[in-house]
Structure formats: C-alpha cells, structure tokens
C-alpha positions as CSV (number, residue, x, y, z in Angstrom):
1,X,-6.5,-5.6,0.8
2,X,-8.0,-6.1,-2.5
3,X,-10.8,-4.7,-4.4
4,X,-13.6,-6.4,-2.6
5,X,-12.4,-7.9,0.6
6,X,-10.0,-5.2,1.1
7,X,-6.6,-4.4,2.4
8,X,-7.3,-7.5,4.3
9,X,-7.4,-11.1,3.1
10,X,-9.9,-11.0,0.4
11,X,-11.3,-13.1,-2.3
12,X,-9.1,-13.0,-5.2
13,X,-7.6,-9.7,-4.2
14,X,-5.1,-9.7,-7.0
15,X,-7.4,-10.9,-9.7
16,X,-10.2,-8.6,-8.8
17,X,-8.0,-5.6,-8.4
18,X,-6.3,-6.2,-11.8
19,X,-9.7,-6.3,-13.5
20,X,-10.3,-2.7,-12.3
21,X,-6.9,-1.2,-12.5
22,X,-5.4,-2.6,-15.6
23,X,-8.2,-1.4,-17.8
24,X,-8.7,1.7,-15.5
25,X,-12.3,1.9,-16.8
26,X,-14.7,-0.4,-15.0
27,X,-15.3,-1.4,-11.4
28,X,-14.4,-5.1,-10.4
29,X,-17.1,-7.7,-10.1
30,X,-17.8,-8.9,-6.6
31,X,-16.2,-12.3,-5.8
32,X,-18.5,-15.3,-5.2
33,X,-18.7,-17.1,-1.9
34,X,-16.8,-20.0,-3.4
35,X,-14.0,-17.6,-4.5
36,X,-13.8,-16.0,-1.1
37,X,-13.6,-19.5,0.6
38,X,-10.9,-20.7,-1.8
39,X,-8.9,-17.5,-1.3
40,X,-9.1,-17.7,2.5
41,X,-8.0,-21.3,2.5
42,X,-5.0,-20.5,0.3
43,X,-4.2,-17.4,2.4
44,X,-4.1,-19.4,5.6
45,X,-1.7,-21.9,4.0
46,X,0.5,-19.1,2.8
47,X,0.7,-17.6,6.3
48,X,1.8,-21.0,7.6
49,X,4.6,-21.4,5.1
50,X,5.8,-17.9,4.1
51,X,4.3,-15.4,6.6
52,X,5.7,-12.3,5.0
53,X,5.4,-13.8,1.5
54,X,9.0,-13.4,0.5
55,X,8.4,-15.7,-2.3
56,X,6.0,-13.3,-4.0
57,X,8.6,-11.0,-5.5
58,X,11.8,-13.0,-5.0
59,X,12.3,-13.9,-8.7
60,X,11.1,-10.5,-9.9
61,X,13.6,-8.7,-7.6
62,X,16.5,-10.8,-8.9
63,X,15.4,-10.2,-12.5
64,X,15.0,-6.4,-12.0
65,X,18.7,-6.1,-11.1
66,X,20.5,-2.9,-10.0
67,X,19.3,0.5,-11.2
68,X,20.9,1.9,-14.4
69,X,23.3,4.8,-14.2
70,X,21.4,7.9,-13.4
71,X,18.1,6.0,-12.8
72,X,16.0,7.4,-10.0
73,X,14.2,4.2,-9.0
74,X,11.3,4.4,-6.6
75,X,9.8,1.5,-4.8
76,X,6.2,1.5,-3.6
77,X,5.7,-0.7,-0.5
78,X,2.2,-1.5,0.6
79,X,-0.9,-3.7,0.6
80,X,-3.7,-4.2,-1.9
81,X,-4.2,-0.5,-2.4
82,X,-0.6,-0.3,-3.7
83,X,-0.9,-3.7,-5.5
84,X,-4.0,-2.6,-7.3
85,X,-2.2,0.5,-8.7
86,X,-0.8,-1.1,-11.8
87,X,1.1,1.9,-12.9
88,X,3.7,0.0,-14.8
89,X,1.2,-1.4,-17.3
90,X,1.3,0.1,-20.8
91,X,-0.6,3.3,-20.8
92,X,-0.5,3.4,-17.0
93,X,-0.1,6.7,-15.2
94,X,3.5,5.8,-14.2
95,X,4.3,3.7,-17.3
96,X,7.3,5.8,-18.3
97,X,8.8,6.0,-14.7
98,X,11.3,3.7,-13.0
99,X,8.7,2.9,-10.3
100,X,8.5,-0.5,-8.8
101,X,5.3,-1.9,-7.2
102,X,5.8,-4.1,-4.2
103,X,2.3,-4.1,-2.8
104,X,0.8,-7.4,-1.6
105,X,-2.9,-7.7,-0.9
106,X,-3.9,-8.3,2.7
107,X,-0.6,-7.5,4.2
108,X,0.0,-5.8,7.6
109,X,3.0,-3.7,8.6
110,X,4.9,-6.4,10.4
111,X,4.9,-8.5,7.2
112,X,6.2,-5.6,5.3
113,X,9.0,-5.1,7.8
114,X,10.1,-8.7,7.2
115,X,10.3,-8.3,3.5
116,X,11.6,-4.7,3.4
117,X,15.2,-5.7,2.9
118,X,14.5,-8.0,0.0
119,X,11.7,-6.0,-1.7
120,X,13.1,-2.5,-1.1
121,X,16.6,-2.1,0.2
122,X,18.2,-4.7,-2.2
123,X,16.6,-2.9,-5.2
124,X,18.6,0.2,-4.4
125,X,15.9,2.8,-5.0
126,X,16.4,6.5,-4.4
127,X,13.0,6.7,-2.7
128,X,10.6,4.4,-1.0
129,X,6.9,5.2,-0.8
130,X,5.3,3.5,2.2
131,X,1.5,3.0,2.4
132,X,0.5,0.7,5.3
133,X,-1.8,0.5,8.3
134,X,-5.3,-0.4,7.0
135,X,-4.9,-4.1,7.5
136,X,-3.3,-3.5,10.9
137,X,-6.5,-1.7,12.0
138,X,-8.5,-4.6,10.5
139,X,-6.4,-7.2,12.4
140,X,-5.6,-9.2,9.4
141,X,-2.7,-11.0,11.1
142,X,-4.1,-10.7,14.6
143,X,-4.9,-7.8,17.0
144,X,-2.5,-4.9,16.9
145,X,-2.1,-1.8,19.0
146,X,-1.6,1.6,17.3
147,X,1.8,1.7,18.9
148,X,2.8,-1.5,17.1
149,X,1.8,-0.1,13.8
150,X,3.7,3.1,14.5
151,X,6.8,1.1,15.5
152,X,6.7,-0.9,12.2
153,X,6.3,2.3,10.1
154,X,9.2,3.8,12.0
155,X,11.3,0.6,11.5
156,X,10.8,0.7,7.7
157,X,11.7,4.4,7.6
158,X,14.8,3.8,9.7
159,X,15.9,0.9,7.6
160,X,15.5,3.0,4.4
161,X,17.4,6.0,5.9
162,X,20.2,3.8,7.1
163,X,20.6,2.6,3.5
164,X,20.5,6.0,1.9
165,X,16.9,5.8,0.7
166,X,14.6,8.8,0.9
167,X,11.3,8.2,2.7
168,X,7.8,9.1,1.7
169,X,5.2,8.2,4.3
170,X,1.6,8.1,2.9
171,X,-1.5,8.6,5.0
172,X,-3.8,5.6,5.3
173,X,-6.8,6.1,3.0
174,X,-10.2,7.0,4.5
175,X,-12.3,4.0,5.6
176,X,-15.7,4.2,7.3
177,X,-16.0,0.4,7.6
178,X,-14.2,-2.7,6.4
179,X,-16.4,-5.0,4.2
180,X,-14.5,-8.1,5.3
181,X,-14.5,-7.1,9.0
182,X,-17.5,-4.8,9.6
183,X,-18.1,-3.0,12.9
184,X,-14.5,-2.1,13.8
185,X,-15.1,1.7,13.4
186,X,-11.9,2.3,11.6
187,X,-12.5,5.9,10.6
188,X,-11.2,7.6,13.9
189,X,-8.4,5.0,14.1
190,X,-7.2,5.9,10.6
191,X,-7.4,9.6,11.5
192,X,-5.3,9.0,14.7
193,X,-2.7,7.0,12.9
194,X,-2.3,9.6,10.2
195,X,-1.9,12.4,12.8
196,X,0.9,10.4,14.3
197,X,2.5,9.7,10.9
198,X,2.4,13.4,9.9
199,X,4.0,14.5,13.2
200,X,6.6,11.7,12.9
201,X,7.5,12.6,9.3
202,X,8.0,16.3,10.3
203,X,10.2,15.3,13.2
204,X,12.4,13.0,11.1
205,X,12.5,15.1,8.0
206,X,10.5,12.6,5.9
207,X,8.0,13.5,3.2
208,X,4.3,13.0,4.2
209,X,1.7,12.6,1.5
210,X,-1.9,13.2,2.7
211,X,-4.2,11.1,0.6
212,X,-6.8,11.1,3.3
213,X,-7.5,14.8,3.2
214,X,-7.9,14.8,-0.5
215,X,-10.2,11.7,-0.6
216,X,-12.4,11.7,2.5
217,X,-16.1,12.3,2.7
218,X,-18.2,13.7,5.5
219,X,-17.9,10.4,7.4
220,X,-14.1,10.2,7.0
221,X,-14.7,7.4,4.6
222,X,-14.1,6.9,0.8
223,X,-17.0,8.3,-1.3
224,X,-18.7,6.0,-3.9
225,X,-17.2,8.1,-6.7
226,X,-13.7,7.0,-5.5
227,X,-14.3,3.5,-4.3
228,X,-16.9,0.8,-4.8
229,X,-16.3,-1.0,-1.5
230,X,-15.2,2.0,0.6
231,X,-11.6,0.8,0.9
232,X,-10.0,0.2,-2.5
233,X,-9.8,3.1,-5.0
234,X,-11.5,3.0,-8.3
235,X,-9.6,4.6,-11.2
236,X,-11.0,8.0,-10.1
237,X,-9.4,7.4,-6.7
238,X,-6.0,6.6,-8.1
239,X,-6.3,9.7,-10.3
240,X,-6.5,11.7,-7.1
241,X,-3.5,9.8,-5.5
242,X,-1.1,10.0,-8.5
243,X,-0.2,13.7,-8.5
244,X,0.1,13.6,-4.7
245,X,2.5,10.7,-4.9
246,X,4.5,12.4,-7.7
247,X,4.8,15.6,-5.7
248,X,6.0,13.7,-2.7
249,X,8.6,11.8,-4.7
250,X,9.9,15.0,-6.3
251,X,10.1,16.6,-2.9
252,X,12.0,13.6,-1.5
253,X,14.4,13.6,-4.4
254,X,15.1,17.3,-4.2
255,X,15.8,16.9,-0.5
256,X,18.5,14.4,-1.3
257,X,20.3,16.6,-3.8
C-alpha cells in the first residue's frame, strides 16, 4: 500500500508516501497515469524475481547489527501504512527510540511471513509490532481467504514467540473502499479480521492495538481528516496511531519483565 494506490501495488508508493510523511505537513500529490504504469511494471518484475522482496532490507539489516546492551529494540512489520510512518527521520515521532521500520508497500501477509526471519528475528528485537491484512483483502498477490490471513498472522506471532520476541498485533485500519481495487467492500471484512485478531491475541497473551476503533468513521472507513485516499494515514492519522502503538509496546515490554 502506499499513499495513493494503497496497501496494494501502487504508483510510486514509497516516493509518494515519503513526500507526506517525512515532512508530516502536506498531503501527497496523486501519481500520474505514467507513474502508475511504470510502478506496476516494475512491481510485476519484482514479484517474479524476489517475491517477498528479501532484497529490500538485506543490506540495512546487516548494517544495523545486534542491539546494544540494554537496548529495547522494536521492529515494525507491515505494508505501506507502516512504510509511510517515517518515525526514524529527524524530528519524527519515534526519532529517539530504537524502533526499526520494516514496512514494504503493497505487501501481503504471506510475503511478510517469508521475510520475517531476516527482517525481524535476526534483528533480535524485544518486541515486534505487526500490521498486516489490508492487501490480503485487496488480493494484491492473488485471492486469499480470511483463514489464510489469520494463519499467516498466527505464523508470524508464533515465530516471534519461539524466538523470545514479544508480540503486538495491530488492527487493520478502517477502509470503506480501495482506490486501486474499487468495489471489494472491504469494511466488513476488515471488521471481521480485527475481531478474530483481538480474540486470538487474548487467547495467546499477545498485546492487541486497536487503531480501527480510534480512527473509523460512520462507514467503518477512514475519514478525510485522517486520510486523503481512505486507506493511507495523513500526519493526523499517524498522530492518532502513535500513542496507541507506544502503549502497546510498553505493555508488551512489561509483560516480559
């Protein structure tokens, strides 16, 4: 997903998202038809050659190295909603925190499962914050059943737990429609997935962070004040999410002490 073609393949997801989130002041410009076509072509080539996009963070993961003594590293795993949250930038909301962003625009949960060891486990975080599911509902990498998404979320949580990493499961953000795949009626599907996630987190003792309840409008979508395209948060949207994420991380850390 990215700012204008969403958690799904989108035109210049990274570039468009950065324009909005690095400055945290203005909404991104809509991509042109040529940009969308070029992005889709490149995205299709990427899926053929590196389906989970392991190459995206391979060098950055090696460069990051192991956590310093006493460091409470946190890794955020997700799609363009996570990628667009440039909290490590100077002046960013999490700039002084040992938080690592491993969001990739357009990704689905099975892709995240395949890169979970490289981009999460091998970074040795204390906590992983998982936000996934929007692109599954959109069918970015093909049709998926709700049970398949649930299985992938459970797999990532299980892998983290097996490696001593505390789990924070985040609700999928509200979405009334997907601009890159209109007509899929995602709102009730998002609500159903979140209900499963909340129950699963309670059963397993994971932390559940409910962005959806704090951000939804009367249609179970994202209101214009929080998102330009109804999927990707504006700075005001991330401002709602930040304290919820922080509270979830703190709860997970305390649970491990």
